[in-house]
mmCIF file of the N, C-alpha and C atoms, coordinates in Angstrom:
data_MODEL
# 
_entry.id   MODEL 
# 
loop_
_atom_site.group_PDB 
_atom_site.id 
_atom_site.type_symbol 
_atom_site.label_atom_id 
_atom_site.label_alt_id 
_atom_site.label_comp_id 
_atom_site.label_asym_id 
_atom_site.label_entity_id 
_atom_site.label_seq_id 
_atom_site.pdbx_PDB_ins_code 
_atom_site.Cartn_x 
_atom_site.Cartn_y 
_atom_site.Cartn_z 
_atom_site.occupancy 
_atom_site.B_iso_or_equiv 
_atom_site.pdbx_formal_charge 
_atom_site.auth_seq_id 
_atom_site.auth_comp_id 
_atom_site.auth_asym_id 
_atom_site.auth_atom_id 
_atom_site.pdbx_PDB_model_num 
ATOM 1   N N  . UNK A 1 1  ? 0.867   -1.180  0.000  1.00 0.00 ? 1  UNK A N  1 
ATOM 2   C CA . UNK A 1 1  ? 0.000   0.000   0.000  1.00 0.00 ? 1  UNK A CA 1 
ATOM 3   C C  . UNK A 1 1  ? 0.902   1.228   0.000  1.00 0.00 ? 1  UNK A C  1 
ATOM 4   N N  . UNK A 1 2  ? 0.604   2.150   -0.875 1.00 0.00 ? 2  UNK A N  1 
ATOM 5   C CA . UNK A 1 2  ? 1.414   3.367   -0.956 1.00 0.00 ? 2  UNK A CA 1 
ATOM 6   C C  . UNK A 1 2  ? 1.181   4.236   0.273  1.00 0.00 ? 2  UNK A C  1 
ATOM 7   N N  . UNK A 1 3  ? 2.088   5.141   0.505  1.00 0.00 ? 3  UNK A N  1 
ATOM 8   C CA . UNK A 1 3  ? 1.961   6.019   1.667  1.00 0.00 ? 3  UNK A CA 1 
ATOM 9   C C  . UNK A 1 3  ? 0.728   6.917   1.541  1.00 0.00 ? 3  UNK A C  1 
ATOM 10  N N  . UNK A 1 4  ? 0.377   7.299   0.309  1.00 0.00 ? 4  UNK A N  1 
ATOM 11  C CA . UNK A 1 4  ? -0.820  8.111   0.112  1.00 0.00 ? 4  UNK A CA 1 
ATOM 12  C C  . UNK A 1 4  ? -2.078  7.320   0.473  1.00 0.00 ? 4  UNK A C  1 
ATOM 13  N N  . UNK A 1 5  ? -2.157  6.092   0.000  1.00 0.00 ? 5  UNK A N  1 
ATOM 14  C CA . UNK A 1 5  ? -3.323  5.255   0.297  1.00 0.00 ? 5  UNK A CA 1 
ATOM 15  C C  . UNK A 1 5  ? -3.417  4.987   1.801  1.00 0.00 ? 5  UNK A C  1 
ATOM 16  N N  . UNK A 1 6  ? -2.290  4.760   2.434  1.00 0.00 ? 6  UNK A N  1 
ATOM 17  C CA . UNK A 1 6  ? -2.284  4.536   3.881  1.00 0.00 ? 6  UNK A CA 1 
ATOM 18  C C  . UNK A 1 6  ? -2.755  5.784   4.621  1.00 0.00 ? 6  UNK A C  1 
ATOM 19  N N  . UNK A 1 7  ? -2.328  6.941   4.153  1.00 0.00 ? 7  UNK A N  1 
ATOM 20  C CA . UNK A 1 7  ? -2.736  8.196   4.791  1.00 0.00 ? 7  UNK A CA 1 
ATOM 21  C C  . UNK A 1 7  ? -4.232  8.438   4.625  1.00 0.00 ? 7  UNK A C  1 
ATOM 22  N N  . UNK A 1 8  ? -4.777  8.058   3.476  1.00 0.00 ? 8  UNK A N  1 
ATOM 23  C CA . UNK A 1 8  ? -6.210  8.229   3.236  1.00 0.00 ? 8  UNK A CA 1 
ATOM 24  C C  . UNK A 1 8  ? -7.014  7.237   4.071  1.00 0.00 ? 8  UNK A C  1 
ATOM 25  N N  . UNK A 1 9  ? -6.504  6.008   4.225  1.00 0.00 ? 9  UNK A N  1 
ATOM 26  C CA . UNK A 1 9  ? -7.223  4.959   4.948  1.00 0.00 ? 9  UNK A CA 1 
ATOM 27  C C  . UNK A 1 9  ? -7.165  5.146   6.464  1.00 0.00 ? 9  UNK A C  1 
ATOM 28  N N  . UNK A 1 10 ? -6.140  5.802   6.978  1.00 0.00 ? 10 UNK A N  1 
ATOM 29  C CA . UNK A 1 10 ? -5.934  5.927   8.422  1.00 0.00 ? 10 UNK A CA 1 
ATOM 30  C C  . UNK A 1 10 ? -7.142  6.495   9.171  1.00 0.00 ? 10 UNK A C  1 
ATOM 31  N N  . UNK A 1 11 ? -7.757  7.603   8.735  1.00 0.00 ? 11 UNK A N  1 
ATOM 32  C CA . UNK A 1 11 ? -8.914  8.122   9.480  1.00 0.00 ? 11 UNK A CA 1 
ATOM 33  C C  . UNK A 1 11 ? -10.103 7.155   9.468  1.00 0.00 ? 11 UNK A C  1 
ATOM 34  N N  . UNK A 1 12 ? -10.290 6.458   8.354  1.00 0.00 ? 12 UNK A N  1 
ATOM 35  C CA . UNK A 1 12 ? -11.395 5.505   8.278  1.00 0.00 ? 12 UNK A CA 1 
ATOM 36  C C  . UNK A 1 12 ? -11.171 4.325   9.219  1.00 0.00 ? 12 UNK A C  1 
ATOM 37  N N  . UNK A 1 13 ? -9.926  3.870   9.327  1.00 0.00 ? 13 UNK A N  1 
ATOM 38  C CA . UNK A 1 13 ? -9.604  2.792   10.254 1.00 0.00 ? 13 UNK A CA 1 
ATOM 39  C C  . UNK A 1 13 ? -9.828  3.241   11.699 1.00 0.00 ? 13 UNK A C  1 
ATOM 40  N N  . UNK A 1 14 ? -9.481  4.484   11.985 1.00 0.00 ? 14 UNK A N  1 
ATOM 41  C CA . UNK A 1 14 ? -9.665  5.015   13.339 1.00 0.00 ? 14 UNK A CA 1 
ATOM 42  C C  . UNK A 1 14 ? -11.146 5.094   13.692 1.00 0.00 ? 14 UNK A C  1 
ATOM 43  N N  . UNK A 1 15 ? -11.959 5.550   12.767 1.00 0.00 ? 15 UNK A N  1 
ATOM 44  C CA . UNK A 1 15 ? -13.405 5.631   13.004 1.00 0.00 ? 15 UNK A CA 1 
ATOM 45  C C  . UNK A 1 15 ? -13.988 4.230   13.178 1.00 0.00 ? 15 UNK A C  1 
ATOM 46  N N  . UNK A 1 16 ? -13.544 3.293   12.364 1.00 0.00 ? 16 UNK A N  1 
ATOM 47  C CA . UNK A 1 16 ? -14.016 1.908   12.464 1.00 0.00 ? 16 UNK A CA 1 
ATOM 48  C C  . UNK A 1 16 ? -13.677 1.322   13.833 1.00 0.00 ? 16 UNK A C  1 
ATOM 49  N N  . UNK A 1 17 ? -12.426 1.518   14.279 1.00 0.00 ? 17 UNK A N  1 
ATOM 50  C CA . UNK A 1 17 ? -12.011 1.035   15.593 1.00 0.00 ? 17 UNK A CA 1 
ATOM 51  C C  . UNK A 1 17 ? -12.865 1.669   16.695 1.00 0.00 ? 17 UNK A C  1 
ATOM 52  N N  . UNK A 1 18 ? -13.084 2.982   16.612 1.00 0.00 ? 18 UNK A N  1 
ATOM 53  C CA . UNK A 1 18 ? -13.848 3.700   17.628 1.00 0.00 ? 18 UNK A CA 1 
ATOM 54  C C  . UNK A 1 18 ? -15.283 3.175   17.708 1.00 0.00 ? 18 UNK A C  1 
ATOM 55  N N  . UNK A 1 19 ? -15.911 2.991   16.568 1.00 0.00 ? 19 UNK A N  1 
ATOM 56  C CA . UNK A 1 19 ? -17.291 2.486   16.570 1.00 0.00 ? 19 UNK A CA 1 
ATOM 57  C C  . UNK A 1 19 ? -17.375 1.086   17.156 1.00 0.00 ? 19 UNK A C  1 
ATOM 58  N N  . UNK A 1 20 ? -16.403 0.237   16.859 1.00 0.00 ? 20 UNK A N  1 
ATOM 59  C CA . UNK A 1 20 ? -16.395 -1.118  17.425 1.00 0.00 ? 20 UNK A CA 1 
ATOM 60  C C  . UNK A 1 20 ? -16.241 -1.065  18.948 1.00 0.00 ? 20 UNK A C  1 
ATOM 61  N N  . UNK A 1 21 ? -15.432 -0.144  19.454 1.00 0.00 ? 21 UNK A N  1 
ATOM 62  C CA . UNK A 1 21 ? -15.256 0.004   20.899 1.00 0.00 ? 21 UNK A CA 1 
ATOM 63  C C  . UNK A 1 21 ? -16.542 0.495   21.553 1.00 0.00 ? 21 UNK A C  1 
ATOM 64  N N  . UNK A 1 22 ? -17.152 1.508   20.967 1.00 0.00 ? 22 UNK A N  1 
ATOM 65  C CA . UNK A 1 22 ? -18.369 2.091   21.540 1.00 0.00 ? 22 UNK A CA 1 
ATOM 66  C C  . UNK A 1 22 ? -19.514 1.077   21.546 1.00 0.00 ? 22 UNK A C  1 
ATOM 67  N N  . UNK A 1 23 ? -19.639 0.311   20.481 1.00 0.00 ? 23 UNK A N  1 
ATOM 68  C CA . UNK A 1 23 ? -20.736 -0.644  20.360 1.00 0.00 ? 23 UNK A CA 1 
ATOM 69  C C  . UNK A 1 23 ? -20.480 -1.927  21.138 1.00 0.00 ? 23 UNK A C  1 
ATOM 70  N N  . UNK A 1 24 ? -19.273 -2.117  21.643 1.00 0.00 ? 24 UNK A N  1 
ATOM 71  C CA . UNK A 1 24 ? -18.964 -3.302  22.434 1.00 0.00 ? 24 UNK A CA 1 
ATOM 72  C C  . UNK A 1 24 ? -18.583 -4.515  21.611 1.00 0.00 ? 24 UNK A C  1 
ATOM 73  N N  . UNK A 1 25 ? -18.353 -4.318  20.338 1.00 0.00 ? 25 UNK A N  1 
ATOM 74  C CA . UNK A 1 25 ? -18.027 -5.441  19.458 1.00 0.00 ? 25 UNK A CA 1 
ATOM 75  C C  . UNK A 1 25 ? -16.681 -6.072  19.806 1.00 0.00 ? 25 UNK A C  1 
ATOM 76  N N  . UNK A 1 26 ? -15.793 -5.318  20.428 1.00 0.00 ? 26 UNK A N  1 
ATOM 77  C CA . UNK A 1 26 ? -14.471 -5.818  20.788 1.00 0.00 ? 26 UNK A CA 1 
ATOM 78  C C  . UNK A 1 26 ? -14.437 -6.454  22.179 1.00 0.00 ? 26 UNK A C  1 
ATOM 79  N N  . UNK A 1 27 ? -15.563 -6.648  22.808 1.00 0.00 ? 27 UNK A N  1 
ATOM 80  C CA . UNK A 1 27 ? -15.598 -7.173  24.172 1.00 0.00 ? 27 UNK A CA 1 
ATOM 81  C C  . UNK A 1 27 ? -14.937 -8.537  24.275 1.00 0.00 ? 27 UNK A C  1 
ATOM 82  N N  . UNK A 1 28 ? -15.158 -9.394  23.312 1.00 0.00 ? 28 UNK A N  1 
ATOM 83  C CA . UNK A 1 28 ? -14.567 -10.733 23.379 1.00 0.00 ? 28 UNK A CA 1 
ATOM 84  C C  . UNK A 1 28 ? -13.043 -10.662 23.238 1.00 0.00 ? 28 UNK A C  1 
ATOM 85  N N  . UNK A 1 29 ? -12.556 -9.798  22.364 1.00 0.00 ? 29 UNK A N  1 
ATOM 86  C CA . UNK A 1 29 ? -11.111 -9.628  22.206 1.00 0.00 ? 29 UNK A CA 1 
ATOM 87  C C  . UNK A 1 29 ? -10.501 -9.129  23.512 1.00 0.00 ? 29 UNK A C  1 
ATOM 88  N N  . UNK A 1 30 ? -11.163 -8.179  24.161 1.00 0.00 ? 30 UNK A N  1 
ATOM 89  C CA . UNK A 1 30 ? -10.675 -7.663  25.436 1.00 0.00 ? 30 UNK A CA 1 
ATOM 90  C C  . UNK A 1 30 ? -10.708 -8.749  26.519 1.00 0.00 ? 30 UNK A C  1 
ATOM 91  N N  . UNK A 1 31 ? -11.742 -9.580  26.491 1.00 0.00 ? 31 UNK A N  1 
ATOM 92  C CA . UNK A 1 31 ? -11.822 -10.699 27.443 1.00 0.00 ? 31 UNK A CA 1 
ATOM 93  C C  . UNK A 1 31 ? -10.635 -11.639 27.251 1.00 0.00 ? 31 UNK A C  1 
ATOM 94  N N  . UNK A 1 32 ? -10.329 -11.990 25.999 1.00 0.00 ? 32 UNK A N  1 
ATOM 95  C CA . UNK A 1 32 ? -9.206  -12.896 25.744 1.00 0.00 ? 32 UNK A CA 1 
ATOM 96  C C  . UNK A 1 32 ? -7.883  -12.297 26.194 1.00 0.00 ? 32 UNK A C  1 
ATOM 97  N N  . UNK A 1 33 ? -7.683  -10.999 25.950 1.00 0.00 ? 33 UNK A N  1 
ATOM 98  C CA . UNK A 1 33 ? -6.455  -10.333 26.382 1.00 0.00 ? 33 UNK A CA 1 
ATOM 99  C C  . UNK A 1 33 ? -6.345  -10.347 27.904 1.00 0.00 ? 33 UNK A C  1 
ATOM 100 N N  . UNK A 1 34 ? -7.450  -10.056 28.580 1.00 0.00 ? 34 UNK A N  1 
ATOM 101 C CA . UNK A 1 34 ? -7.472  -10.071 30.037 1.00 0.00 ? 34 UNK A CA 1 
ATOM 102 C C  . UNK A 1 34 ? -7.191  -11.476 30.570 1.00 0.00 ? 34 UNK A C  1 
ATOM 103 N N  . UNK A 1 35 ? -7.829  -12.462 29.974 1.00 0.00 ? 35 UNK A N  1 
ATOM 104 C CA . UNK A 1 35 ? -7.652  -13.854 30.406 1.00 0.00 ? 35 UNK A CA 1 
ATOM 105 C C  . UNK A 1 35 ? -6.190  -14.268 30.256 1.00 0.00 ? 35 UNK A C  1 
ATOM 106 N N  . UNK A 1 36 ? -5.598  -13.925 29.132 1.00 0.00 ? 36 UNK A N  1 
ATOM 107 C CA . UNK A 1 36 ? -4.202  -14.300 28.888 1.00 0.00 ? 36 UNK A CA 1 
ATOM 108 C C  . UNK A 1 36 ? -3.253  -13.599 29.856 1.00 0.00 ? 36 UNK A C  1 
ATOM 109 N N  . UNK A 1 37 ? -3.524  -12.335 30.176 1.00 0.00 ? 37 UNK A N  1 
ATOM 110 C CA . UNK A 1 37 ? -2.684  -11.619 31.144 1.00 0.00 ? 37 UNK A CA 1 
ATOM 111 C C  . UNK A 1 37 ? -2.723  -12.274 32.515 1.00 0.00 ? 37 UNK A C  1 
ATOM 112 N N  . UNK A 1 38 ? -3.905  -12.757 32.918 1.00 0.00 ? 38 UNK A N  1 
ATOM 113 C CA . UNK A 1 38 ? -4.052  -13.309 34.263 1.00 0.00 ? 38 UNK A CA 1 
ATOM 114 C C  . UNK A 1 38 ? -3.739  -14.795 34.364 1.00 0.00 ? 38 UNK A C  1 
ATOM 115 N N  . UNK A 1 39 ? -3.842  -15.538 33.276 1.00 0.00 ? 39 UNK A N  1 
ATOM 116 C CA . UNK A 1 39 ? -3.621  -16.985 33.315 1.00 0.00 ? 39 UNK A CA 1 
ATOM 117 C C  . UNK A 1 39 ? -2.394  -17.421 32.523 1.00 0.00 ? 39 UNK A C  1 
ATOM 118 N N  . UNK A 1 40 ? -1.789  -16.506 31.776 1.00 0.00 ? 40 UNK A N  1 
ATOM 119 C CA . UNK A 1 40 ? -0.595  -16.827 31.019 1.00 0.00 ? 40 UNK A CA 1 
ATOM 120 C C  . UNK A 1 40 ? -0.855  -17.583 29.728 1.00 0.00 ? 40 UNK A C  1 
ATOM 121 N N  . UNK A 1 41 ? -2.085  -17.932 29.460 1.00 0.00 ? 41 UNK A N  1 
ATOM 122 C CA . UNK A 1 41 ? -2.461  -18.650 28.248 1.00 0.00 ? 41 UNK A CA 1 
ATOM 123 C C  . UNK A 1 41 ? -3.926  -18.388 27.942 1.00 0.00 ? 41 UNK A C  1 
ATOM 124 N N  . UNK A 1 42 ? -4.312  -18.653 26.710 1.00 0.00 ? 42 UNK A N  1 
ATOM 125 C CA . UNK A 1 42 ? -5.727  -18.521 26.351 1.00 0.00 ? 42 UNK A CA 1 
ATOM 126 C C  . UNK A 1 42 ? -6.437  -19.867 26.470 1.00 0.00 ? 42 UNK A C  1 
ATOM 127 N N  . UNK A 1 43 ? -5.668  -20.896 26.758 1.00 0.00 ? 43 UNK A N  1 
ATOM 128 C CA . UNK A 1 43 ? -6.269  -22.214 26.928 1.00 0.00 ? 43 UNK A CA 1 
ATOM 129 C C  . UNK A 1 43 ? -7.180  -22.201 28.160 1.00 0.00 ? 43 UNK A C  1 
ATOM 130 N N  . UNK A 1 44 ? -8.401  -22.658 27.982 1.00 0.00 ? 44 UNK A N  1 
ATOM 131 C CA . UNK A 1 44 ? -9.361  -22.662 29.069 1.00 0.00 ? 44 UNK A CA 1 
ATOM 132 C C  . UNK A 1 44 ? -10.322 -21.482 29.026 1.00 0.00 ? 44 UNK A C  1 
ATOM 133 N N  . UNK A 1 45 ? -10.062 -20.524 28.153 1.00 0.00 ? 45 UNK A N  1 
ATOM 134 C CA . UNK A 1 45 ? -10.961 -19.374 28.016 1.00 0.00 ? 45 UNK A CA 1 
ATOM 135 C C  . UNK A 1 45 ? -12.247 -19.822 27.327 1.00 0.00 ? 45 UNK A C  1 
ATOM 136 N N  . UNK A 1 46 ? -13.324 -19.090 27.582 1.00 0.00 ? 46 UNK A N  1 
ATOM 137 C CA . UNK A 1 46 ? -14.596 -19.403 26.941 1.00 0.00 ? 46 UNK A CA 1 
ATOM 138 C C  . UNK A 1 46 ? -14.490 -19.186 25.433 1.00 0.00 ? 46 UNK A C  1 
ATOM 139 N N  . UNK A 1 47 ? -15.243 -19.975 24.681 1.00 0.00 ? 47 UNK A N  1 
ATOM 140 C CA . UNK A 1 47 ? -15.325 -19.722 23.243 1.00 0.00 ? 47 UNK A CA 1 
ATOM 141 C C  . UNK A 1 47 ? -16.166 -18.462 23.055 1.00 0.00 ? 47 UNK A C  1 
ATOM 142 N N  . UNK A 1 48 ? -16.139 -17.907 21.867 1.00 0.00 ? 48 UNK A N  1 
ATOM 143 C CA . UNK A 1 48 ? -16.831 -16.636 21.626 1.00 0.00 ? 48 UNK A CA 1 
ATOM 144 C C  . UNK A 1 48 ? -18.332 -16.749 21.864 1.00 0.00 ? 48 UNK A C  1 
ATOM 145 N N  . UNK A 1 49 ? -18.921 -17.819 21.414 1.00 0.00 ? 49 UNK A N  1 
ATOM 146 C CA . UNK A 1 49 ? -20.367 -18.003 21.587 1.00 0.00 ? 49 UNK A CA 1 
ATOM 147 C C  . UNK A 1 49 ? -20.732 -18.077 23.072 1.00 0.00 ? 49 UNK A C  1 
ATOM 148 N N  . UNK A 1 50 ? -19.950 -18.817 23.829 1.00 0.00 ? 50 UNK A N  1 
ATOM 149 C CA . UNK A 1 50 ? -20.178 -18.953 25.269 1.00 0.00 ? 50 UNK A CA 1 
ATOM 150 C C  . UNK A 1 50 ? -20.014 -17.600 25.975 1.00 0.00 ? 50 UNK A C  1 
ATOM 151 N N  . UNK A 1 51 ? -18.992 -16.835 25.551 1.00 0.00 ? 51 UNK A N  1 
ATOM 152 C CA . UNK A 1 51 ? -18.753 -15.522 26.134 1.00 0.00 ? 51 UNK A CA 1 
ATOM 153 C C  . UNK A 1 51 ? -19.962 -14.607 25.951 1.00 0.00 ? 51 UNK A C  1 
ATOM 154 N N  . UNK A 1 52 ? -20.458 -14.518 24.711 1.00 0.00 ? 52 UNK A N  1 
ATOM 155 C CA . UNK A 1 52 ? -21.573 -13.614 24.438 1.00 0.00 ? 52 UNK A CA 1 
ATOM 156 C C  . UNK A 1 52 ? -22.839 -14.064 25.160 1.00 0.00 ? 52 UNK A C  1 
ATOM 157 N N  . UNK A 1 53 ? -23.068 -15.377 25.226 1.00 0.00 ? 53 UNK A N  1 
ATOM 158 C CA . UNK A 1 53 ? -24.248 -15.879 25.922 1.00 0.00 ? 53 UNK A CA 1 
ATOM 159 C C  . UNK A 1 53 ? -24.189 -15.497 27.403 1.00 0.00 ? 53 UNK A C  1 
ATOM 160 N N  . UNK A 1 54 ? -23.018 -15.683 28.039 1.00 0.00 ? 54 UNK A N  1 
ATOM 161 C CA . UNK A 1 54 ? -22.864 -15.338 29.458 1.00 0.00 ? 54 UNK A CA 1 
ATOM 162 C C  . UNK A 1 54 ? -23.005 -13.835 29.681 1.00 0.00 ? 54 UNK A C  1 
ATOM 163 N N  . UNK A 1 55 ? -22.443 -13.033 28.781 1.00 0.00 ? 55 UNK A N  1 
ATOM 164 C CA . UNK A 1 55 ? -22.540 -11.578 28.913 1.00 0.00 ? 55 UNK A CA 1 
ATOM 165 C C  . UNK A 1 55 ? -23.989 -11.109 28.828 1.00 0.00 ? 55 UNK A C  1 
ATOM 166 N N  . UNK A 1 56 ? -24.727 -11.609 27.850 1.00 0.00 ? 56 UNK A N  1 
ATOM 167 C CA . UNK A 1 56 ? -26.133 -11.224 27.685 1.00 0.00 ? 56 UNK A CA 1 
ATOM 168 C C  . UNK A 1 56 ? -26.959 -11.687 28.880 1.00 0.00 ? 56 UNK A C  1 
ATOM 169 N N  . UNK A 1 57 ? -26.719 -12.911 29.345 1.00 0.00 ? 57 UNK A N  1 
ATOM 170 C CA . UNK A 1 57 ? -27.443 -13.405 30.522 1.00 0.00 ? 57 UNK A CA 1 
ATOM 171 C C  . UNK A 1 57 ? -27.179 -12.527 31.739 1.00 0.00 ? 57 UNK A C  1 
ATOM 172 N N  . UNK A 1 58 ? -25.931 -12.126 31.930 1.00 0.00 ? 58 UNK A N  1 
ATOM 173 C CA . UNK A 1 58 ? -25.563 -11.262 33.053 1.00 0.00 ? 58 UNK A CA 1 
ATOM 174 C C  . UNK A 1 58 ? -26.260 -9.910  32.942 1.00 0.00 ? 58 UNK A C  1 
ATOM 175 N N  . UNK A 1 59 ? -26.309 -9.346  31.743 1.00 0.00 ? 59 UNK A N  1 
ATOM 176 C CA . UNK A 1 59 ? -26.955 -8.052  31.546 1.00 0.00 ? 59 UNK A CA 1 
ATOM 177 C C  . UNK A 1 59 ? -28.458 -8.134  31.787 1.00 0.00 ? 59 UNK A C  1 
ATOM 178 N N  . UNK A 1 60 ? -29.068 -9.245  31.415 1.00 0.00 ? 60 UNK A N  1 
ATOM 179 C CA . UNK A 1 60 ? -30.505 -9.400  31.645 1.00 0.00 ? 60 UNK A CA 1 
ATOM 180 C C  . UNK A 1 60 ? -30.819 -9.662  33.112 1.00 0.00 ? 60 UNK A C  1 
ATOM 181 N N  . UNK A 1 61 ? -29.953 -10.384 33.799 1.00 0.00 ? 61 UNK A N  1 
ATOM 182 C CA . UNK A 1 61 ? -30.158 -10.693 35.208 1.00 0.00 ? 61 UNK A CA 1 
ATOM 183 C C  . UNK A 1 61 ? -29.911 -9.478  36.096 1.00 0.00 ? 61 UNK A C  1 
ATOM 184 N N  . UNK A 1 62 ? -28.877 -8.717  35.790 1.00 0.00 ? 62 UNK A N  1 
ATOM 185 C CA . UNK A 1 62 ? -28.484 -7.556  36.589 1.00 0.00 ? 62 UNK A CA 1 
ATOM 186 C C  . UNK A 1 62 ? -28.421 -6.319  35.706 1.00 0.00 ? 62 UNK A C  1 
ATOM 187 N N  . UNK A 1 63 ? -29.577 -5.750  35.353 1.00 0.00 ? 63 UNK A N  1 
ATOM 188 C CA . UNK A 1 63 ? -29.543 -4.578  34.448 1.00 0.00 ? 63 UNK A CA 1 
ATOM 189 C C  . UNK A 1 63 ? -28.895 -3.378  35.111 1.00 0.00 ? 63 UNK A C  1 
ATOM 190 N N  . UNK A 1 64 ? -28.147 -2.653  34.306 1.00 0.00 ? 64 UNK A N  1 
ATOM 191 C CA . UNK A 1 64 ? -27.499 -1.422  34.752 1.00 0.00 ? 64 UNK A CA 1 
ATOM 192 C C  . UNK A 1 64 ? -27.934 -0.309  33.816 1.00 0.00 ? 64 UNK A C  1 
ATOM 193 N N  . UNK A 1 65 ? -27.586 0.884   34.149 1.00 0.00 ? 65 UNK A N  1 
ATOM 194 C CA . UNK A 1 65 ? -27.944 2.024   33.292 1.00 0.00 ? 65 UNK A CA 1 
ATOM 195 C C  . UNK A 1 65 ? -27.277 1.866   31.937 1.00 0.00 ? 65 UNK A C  1 
ATOM 196 N N  . UNK A 1 66 ? -28.056 1.782   30.903 1.00 0.00 ? 66 UNK A N  1 
ATOM 197 C CA . UNK A 1 66 ? -27.562 1.736   29.545 1.00 0.00 ? 66 UNK A CA 1 
ATOM 198 C C  . UNK A 1 66 ? -28.634 2.226   28.610 1.00 0.00 ? 66 UNK A C  1 
ATOM 199 N N  . UNK A 1 67 ? -28.288 2.527   27.403 1.00 0.00 ? 67 UNK A N  1 
ATOM 200 C CA . UNK A 1 67 ? -29.243 3.137   26.494 1.00 0.00 ? 67 UNK A CA 1 
ATOM 201 C C  . UNK A 1 67 ? -30.316 2.158   26.014 1.00 0.00 ? 67 UNK A C  1 
ATOM 202 N N  . UNK A 1 68 ? -29.991 0.875   25.866 1.00 0.00 ? 68 UNK A N  1 
ATOM 203 C CA . UNK A 1 68 ? -30.945 -0.063  25.275 1.00 0.00 ? 68 UNK A CA 1 
ATOM 204 C C  . UNK A 1 68 ? -31.133 -1.309  26.126 1.00 0.00 ? 68 UNK A C  1 
# 
């Protein structure tokens, strides 16, 4: 990728990253990073489907202030 194309793409990548953070789409990635920091490996971590199911169940059981 040329430096011009990279310079043009950079703001779009930043906006994409920001929207994923705000919407919570990166929650599983953050969970894996946290798990690896505390356990030294990702072995034993929940699969993505299990993670999202547990997160949604927790939010429904213990609602907190949120927009939706």
